[in-house]
C-alpha distance (Angstrom), angle and dihedral (degrees) to the residues before:
residue distance angle dihedral
X1 . . .
X2 3.78 . .
X3 3.81 115.3 .
X4 3.81 95.1 34.4
X5 3.80 98.8 120.1
X6 3.79 94.3 -85.4
X7 3.81 93.3 130.8
X8 3.80 92.0 54.4
X9 3.78 90.1 47.9
X10 3.79 91.9 46.3
X11 3.79 91.9 54.2
X12 3.80 90.9 49.8
X13 3.80 94.4 47.9
X14 3.81 89.0 48.4
X15 3.82 88.1 62.1
X16 3.79 89.5 75.3
X17 3.83 106.5 104.4
X18 3.81 87.7 -146.3
X19 3.81 92.8 57.4
X20 3.79 127.3 91.0
X21 3.79 116.0 -155.7
X22 3.78 132.8 179.6
X23 3.79 109.4 -98.9
X24 3.76 120.1 -145.4
X25 3.81 94.8 -119.4
X26 3.82 89.5 54.1
X27 3.79 95.6 49.4
X28 3.80 97.4 76.9
X29 3.80 95.7 32.9
X30 3.81 108.6 32.7
X31 3.80 92.9 169.0
X32 3.78 112.4 80.7
X33 3.78 112.1 -126.6
X34 3.78 125.4 -143.0
X35 3.78 114.0 -102.8
X36 3.78 136.8 -175.2
X37 3.81 91.7 -144.3
X38 3.80 130.6 62.7
X39 3.79 92.6 -117.4
X40 3.77 115.2 85.0
X41 3.85 105.7 -114.8
X42 3.81 89.1 -141.5
X43 3.80 88.4 71.0
X44 3.80 92.2 58.5
X45 3.80 90.6 48.3
X46 3.80 90.5 50.9
X47 3.80 91.6 48.8
X48 3.80 91.4 53.8
X49 3.79 92.1 45.5
X50 3.80 93.2 51.7
X51 3.79 92.0 45.0
X52 3.80 90.8 56.6
X53 3.79 93.0 43.4
X54 3.81 93.5 50.5
X55 3.81 90.6 47.9
X56 3.79 91.3 53.0
X57 3.81 93.7 42.6
X58 3.81 107.7 23.5
X59 3.80 92.0 172.1
X60 3.80 93.4 64.8
X61 3.80 94.9 83.1
X62 3.81 89.6 60.8
X63 3.80 89.8 55.3
X64 3.80 104.8 34.2
X65 3.78 117.1 -0.1
X66 3.80 114.7 -159.2
X67 3.80 127.2 -162.2
X68 3.82 118.9 -160.2
X69 3.81 93.4 -127.2
X70 3.81 97.3 29.6
X71 3.81 127.7 102.0
X72 3.77 115.6 -80.2
X73 3.80 138.3 -175.2
X74 3.78 111.1 -68.7
X75 3.80 90.0 -142.4
X76 3.79 86.4 80.7
X77 3.79 84.7 78.0
X78 3.79 87.4 60.8
X79 3.78 89.4 57.9
X80 3.80 84.6 75.2
X81 3.81 86.6 64.7
X82 3.82 90.3 43.0
X83 3.82 93.1 -121.5
X84 3.77 111.3 115.3
X85 3.79 140.3 109.3
X86 3.81 89.6 -129.2
X87 3.81 86.4 81.2
X88 3.81 88.4 55.8
X89 3.79 92.2 48.9
X90 3.79 91.6 53.8
X91 3.81 101.3 37.7
X92 3.78 138.8 35.8
X93 3.81 102.0 -136.2
X94 3.84 109.4 142.2
X95 3.80 93.0 -174.3
X96 3.80 90.6 57.9
X97 3.81 91.4 47.1
X98 3.80 91.1 52.6
X99 3.79 90.5 50.0
X100 3.80 92.6 45.7
X101 3.80 93.9 50.5
X102 3.80 89.6 52.6
X103 3.80 96.2 46.0
X104 3.81 111.1 26.3
X105 3.81 95.0 92.0
X106 3.80 96.4 60.3
X107 3.77 111.8 125.4
X108 3.80 98.0 -134.4
X109 3.81 90.3 67.9
X110 3.79 88.3 62.4
X111 3.78 90.3 48.1
X112 3.81 89.2 54.6
X113 3.82 88.8 47.3
X114 3.83 89.8 52.3
X115 3.81 91.0 50.5
X116 3.81 91.0 56.3
X117 3.81 91.2 48.2
X118 3.81 89.5 50.7
X119 3.78 89.8 50.9
X120 3.81 91.2 51.4
X121 3.78 90.9 44.9
X122 3.80 90.3 58.5
X123 3.79 88.2 57.6
X124 3.81 95.9 47.7
X125 3.80 120.6 7.8
X126 3.81 124.4 -168.7
X127 3.81 134.6 166.4
X128 3.79 94.9 -86.3
X129 3.79 141.7 -3.9
X130 3.80 120.2 -114.9
X131 3.80 112.1 -159.8
X132 3.79 133.0 168.9
X133 3.77 137.5 -165.6
X134 3.82 135.3 134.7
X135 3.80 84.9 -145.0
X136 3.81 89.6 82.1
X137 3.81 90.4 71.1
X138 3.80 89.2 80.0
X139 3.81 94.5 51.9
X140 3.80 109.7 30.3
X141 3.79 90.5 137.1
X142 3.81 90.2 60.2
X143 3.79 94.3 42.5
X144 3.82 89.8 54.3
X145 3.81 93.5 42.9
X146 3.80 93.7 51.5
X147 3.83 94.7 38.1
X148 3.83 104.0 32.0
X149 3.82 93.5 174.7
X150 3.80 95.1 50.4
X151 3.82 118.6 138.2
X152 3.80 115.7 -151.2
X153 3.79 134.5 -151.2
X154 3.81 113.1 -163.1
X155 3.80 114.7 -161.0
X156 3.82 119.8 -154.7
X157 3.79 134.0 -161.2
X158 3.78 137.5 160.3
X159 3.83 103.1 -80.0
X160 3.81 89.5 -141.0
X161 3.81 84.9 69.9
X162 3.80 100.4 33.4
X163 3.81 98.7 49.6
X164 3.84 98.2 53.2
X165 3.79 88.4 42.8
X166 3.81 93.0 58.4
X167 3.82 89.3 42.9
X168 3.80 87.6 54.6
X169 3.80 91.0 50.3
X170 3.79 90.0 50.3
X171 3.81 92.2 48.2
X172 3.80 91.8 52.5
X173 3.80 94.5 45.3
X174 3.80 96.8 43.8
X175 3.82 91.1 50.5
X176 3.80 87.1 72.9
X177 3.78 91.6 71.6
X178 3.80 102.9 22.5
X179 3.79 132.6 65.3
X180 3.80 92.2 -155.4
X181 3.80 125.9 44.9
X182 3.80 116.5 -172.7
X183 3.81 103.4 -151.6
X184 3.80 94.8 -172.9
X185 3.78 90.3 53.3
X186 3.80 90.5 49.1
X187 3.79 91.9 48.0
X188 3.79 92.8 54.3
X189 3.79 92.7 42.5
X190 3.81 94.7 52.8
X191 3.79 92.5 43.3
X192 3.80 89.3 56.1
X193 3.80 94.7 40.0
X194 3.78 95.2 47.6
X195 3.78 97.1 43.9
X196 3.80 91.9 50.7
X197 3.81 91.0 49.1
X198 3.81 92.5 50.1
X199 3.79 93.3 47.5
X200 3.79 91.0 48.6
X201 3.79 91.7 50.1
X202 3.80 92.4 47.3
X203 3.80 91.3 48.6
X204 3.80 91.1 55.8
X205 3.79 92.8 43.8
X206 3.81 90.3 57.1
X207 3.81 88.2 60.9
X208 3.81 94.3 47.4
X209 3.79 111.6 83.4
X210 3.82 94.3 179.6
X211 3.79 125.2 114.8
X212 3.79 92.9 -123.6
X213 3.83 95.3 116.2
X214 3.79 131.5 88.8
X215 3.81 117.5 179.9
X216 3.81 120.5 -145.8
X217 3.79 124.7 -169.9
X218 3.79 116.1 -143.3
X219 3.80 92.9 -130.8
X220 3.82 92.5 52.1
X221 3.79 91.5 49.2
X222 3.81 93.8 50.2
X223 3.81 94.6 44.2
X224 3.81 97.5 42.7
X225 3.81 110.9 14.1
X226 3.80 98.8 163.6
X227 3.79 93.8 45.2
X228 3.81 88.4 50.2
X229 3.80 90.9 54.2
X230 3.80 90.9 47.5
X231 3.80 89.4 54.5
X232 3.81 91.5 49.2
X233 3.80 91.6 51.8
X234 3.80 92.1 45.9
X235 3.81 93.2 51.1
X236 3.80 93.8 44.2
X237 3.82 91.5 41.4
X238 3.78 95.6 -126.3
X239 3.80 121.7 153.9
X240 3.80 111.3 -97.3
X241 3.81 113.7 -158.0
X242 3.79 136.1 -166.7
X243 3.81 89.0 -123.4
X244 3.80 89.3 55.6
X245 3.80 91.7 53.1
X246 3.80 93.0 47.0
X247 3.80 89.7 50.9
X248 3.81 90.8 51.7
X249 3.80 92.6 49.3
X250 3.81 90.1 50.6
X251 3.79 92.0 48.4
X252 3.81 92.5 49.9
X253 3.81 91.1 49.1
X254 3.81 91.3 50.7
X255 3.82 94.3 45.2
X256 3.81 109.2 44.8
X257 3.79 119.3 -178.0
X258 3.82 113.4 -81.3
X259 3.80 89.8 13.6
X260 3.81 90.4 153.6
X261 3.80 95.8 35.8
X262 3.78 133.5 -73.0
X263 3.79 119.8 -64.9
X264 3.81 109.2 -131.3
X265 3.80 121.4 -165.3
X266 3.79 140.4 136.0
X267 3.82 137.2 -167.8
X268 3.81 90.8 -115.5
X269 3.81 91.7 58.7
X270 3.80 87.2 63.2
X271 3.80 97.3 43.6
X272 3.81 95.1 -98.1
X273 3.79 139.7 110.5
X274 3.82 127.1 -144.8
X275 3.80 90.4 -116.4
X276 3.80 92.5 50.8
X277 3.80 90.5 51.8
X278 3.80 96.4 46.4
X279 3.81 91.5 50.1
X280 3.81 88.1 65.6
X281 3.81 90.8 58.1
X282 3.82 104.8 52.6
X283 3.81 92.4 148.7
X284 3.78 92.6 63.8
X285 3.80 102.2 30.4
């Protein structure tokens, strides 16, 4: 699900010098442009874009802080194909949501996604790619078909916390382009959207007898982030280096919890109750 600690984990996994992650400034412009200066002009564009966005929605940094050159959700590449939940987070357009739910699991979207990753890989190649997006829950069969050697990390959190958190993110983001945000409507929408995505992902996983999955509990990640990463690398048999660990320790020191302020939210604020939310996730509760 969204809001399960995946961003924290992504930033830690991106500390591996052998890993290649999608950077925010690349996500909207995957093709490198020619420049007369050493600095990539895409970085400056991303800086301006984030400055405007954070001015219009100052609460976003408390929920999901973005750095122009930092790792970002790979589903932004799917925005180029117009098939991503990020559109739903930012805008209330029911007709688009209905279309997306009916079309998002088509395989050719993952083939287009792979093409963009290949293009980026030509520009900067490392040992392995490290990508992250809850969006993949709805299309695991396509992710595995297009990337047969993929290794997956599945983050878990109490849905009574995760669902109102993503509703809060959506409320903050959609306020940029809307004068009225109906929090109860968002709460019910994201409860339905998230539960269906989780059930779809679980249904596929039950048919996949590979050892490609590692499960991570939110509490374990927050309490022992480096140990959690060590366990992921051990289970997936990736090379864990001293440099990687030093990079993670530096990142954690530079990005303390609640660095941009604490994110407050509750199920009741979005017209929900913890019991109502958990009832929609019987497979995990």
